[in-house]
N, C-alpha and C positions, 0 to 999 in steps of 0.2 A: 501495500500500499503507499509507504514511506518514498519506495524507488520511482513509481506511477507520480505520483504527488511531488516527487524533484524534477522529472521530464519535465511536465505539466508547466511548472515554474520557468524550466529553460526555453520552452516553447513559445510563450506571454513573453517573456523577456526579448525573445527573437523577433518576435512579429513588432514588438514595441520601438526596440532599435532598429527596424527595415523604416516604419512608419517615418521614424524621427530622421534617418539620410533621406529618404523619399521629400519629406517637409524641406530639409536643406536643401537639396538641390532643386527642387523645386522655386524658390524661394531665390538661389541663384540665376536659375534661367530664363526663368520668367521676366522680362522687361522691366510689367509695371511693379511687379512686386520686390523686384532688384532698386526700382526707383525708390520707393516708399523706406524698402531695408536702409539704403543710404541717404533719406532726411531730403533728395531731390524733389524739386517740383514735381506733379503731376500733370501732363494736359492731358486733355480729354476732351474730343471736338461732336458734340451730338448735331447732324447733319440731317437738313430737313431740306425739300427740295426748294425754297420760297427763301426760307429763311433759317437759321445753323447756330450755334451755341458755342460758344468756346471754352470749357472750365479748368482753371490755373489751381489745381489744389496747393496749397502749403505745410507742409505737415508741419512744419517747426510751430508756428502760428495757428496752426487748424486754419485758415480761411481759405474762402473758396469764392476767386476772381471771377466772377462771369461777364463776359462777354456778346451781347447779342448782334445778330448781321443781319441784315435785310440784301437779297442780293435775286440776280436771274438763276435763269436754270443752269445747273452745271454744265460746263461743256462735254461734251460727249465722248466716251473715252476715260472723262479725270476720274482718276484714284481717292476713294476716301482717303488712303496717307496723301495724296499732294490737294486734296481740298482742305486738309488739318493746317498742313503745311503753310499754304496761302492766308487761312484766317491769323497764325500765329504770326503771321508775319504784319498783317492786317492791324494785330491789336499791337505790335510795336516789341514782340517778342524775340528772343533772340534766335538765330538761325537751329534749324536742329540737324545733331549729327548722323542720323543716317534712320531708315526705316523703323527701326525696332524703339523709339523714341517719340512716337508722337503716337495717342490710340483715339480712334473715332468709334461712334458706333453709329448706322444711317439709320434713317426715321423715315418714317409712309407719311407725317406728319409734323406739324411744325413742332419744335422744342417749348414745354411750356415750363419757368419757376414753380409759377405758383404749384403746380403736379409733384414735383418733386420736393418742395417744400413741405406740402403734405404728408407724403410716407415718409422724409425724415422725422417730421415732426409728430405726425399718428403714429409711426410701427409700435411702440411699446405696450398700445394700447390696443394696437390691432397688427399685432404680427404677421398677418395675411398680407397685410400691404408691400411687406418687404418680401418673403416668398413670394408673394405675385409680381415684382418687379425681378426678381433672381430671376424665374423662370422666364418670364420676357427674355431676359436677356440673354439667356441660355438658346432660347429659340432663334435669336440673332445670330447668336454667334456661330449657328448649325447654318445658318443659311446664307454667311459672309458676309454679313452685315455689319461687321464688326470686326476688329485684330487683337483684340484681348481672347484669353486663351483662358479655360474655367481656372485654372491657381488665380490668375491675373485676377477675375472678375470676383474670386473668394477673399481676398485684398483689397481692391476697392470697396468691396462691401463691408470690410472689418472696418475698414478707414468710415465706413459712411455710418456706422451707429454712432460716432462719435459726435455727428453734426446736426445741426439743424439752421433754418433759415437764417439765423442771426449768425452765423458760421460766413455766407455770404455778403461778396460787395459786387453792386454790381453795375459796370461801368457802360457808357454812353462810347458808342463808335459810329459818330454822325461823320469824321472823319475816319481815312483810312490809315492813318499813321500820324503817330503822336507828333510836334515838330520837334528838330531837333536839339537834343538839351532838355525840352521841357520837363519831362520824369523830374533831374536834376536840379529843376530852377531854384528850388527854397533849401538845399543841401546848404548846409557849414550854418544856417542861422540860428542862433540864438535860443531862440523859443517859436514851439509849432505858431505860423501866424493865421491865425482864423479871423472870421467875422461873424455878427450875430445882428441876429434880424428878429424883428419882434412882430410875429404876425395872431398875436391873440388878440388882439383888440382891448391890452392890459394895460396901464398907464406906467411905465416905467420898468417893464421886465427887461429891454435890453440892457440898458444900464446896470442893473444887478446881478446878469446874466454874466455883463463883460467886466464890471469890479468883483465877482468870485473868481471866473475863469484867469484873471491879472494875478491873483492870489494864489492859483495854483501853476504859474509860469507860462502863461498862456501870454504872446504878443496879439493883441484884440485889436487891428487895425481899421475894424468898421463896426458901430455898431449902430443899429437906426430899425424904423420901421419896413413893415410889407404889406402886402393887401393882405386882409384875413383870411387862413387857411383853418381848416377845422385839422391838420392832423401836423405833425412836428417830423422835421425832417432833415439827415444830414446831408451835407454834398460836400465832394473832393476834388478837386479842380486838375487834380494830378495824377496819374497811375500808378505814382508811387502814395500808398493810403495810411500812411504812418501818421500824419496830425490827424486825419478825420479820426483815424483807431483812437487814437489820443481824446481827439475832442471828446467822442460819444461816451468815452468811458469816464471823462472827469463829470460826465453832466448826469450819468448813470442809466446810459439810454444806451446797454449792450445788446436788451432784445430788438432792436430799430437796423435793416440793412441801409448801409451807405448805398447813394447813387451818387459816384464817379459822372462828372460832363469835362471830359477830358476840353471839349469843344469850345465851353464858358472860360472866355479866358478871366485870369484872377490871380494877384499876387500874393494874394495869401492860397494855403494850402488847403481849407476846409472851411465850411460853413456851418451855421444852425440857422434854422428859419423858427422861431418855435410858437407853433400854432396853439388851439383854443385846448390842446388835448396836454399840453406843460405843463409837469409839476413843479410849482414853485419850490416843493419842499429838497427838491434837488441842491437848491442855489445855498442851501441852509449854512450856516461857518459852522 
């Protein structure tokens, strides 16, 4: 009996070792998994016929930069890889090194962030959302509509369990590419340069917010009024969203997505437009 038990333990150990080696090999040879393991940005394009979206996931900050694009029909014979490279260039991203450095999923409909956010925000209460999404993606893989392998999909979905809509920064792509040097326009500034606008209809809110932010090291270059709005907005004016992220955190608005408008010229790095829903308790000293 003891000999049989010992043999069983050795078999279980061997199976566990083989599984560990297989997992290590998959992490090494699957390109998306390798990028995540090394902490490099992961780029994934959702390719529609008329509308596409480039997602750039930054593991170090758990941030996803989303670049939506409206475009004409793809050129005949254009591969998903080439379309993804083209989108990366239009978003001002560095050129890729090879075919295993960009990932794409070809869709029959336009990609929608609201749908994606609904899955990411709701899957813990409704696990079937996540599993149905994984099943759909695997079906696209089998049909050749994506260059993500099965283990790469597993790695991407594992990372996605950490994300929600607040991890996304949505960038405007009204221009094909940022002007040369635009991303680094505020580099070396002693403090984040921001603008504050009162769209709440409440008297003195911009002045109070500006005082609050200056006390926390921000360079508030504009404080003023704006047409009344129901909802507060955080705006970024550069592909570098560092100032916008700091502004959002300082005002306690971590659950709010950032709208990046590189087409809107400003000497500031970010702005807050405080709407009727803005909670003044965030300005308490």
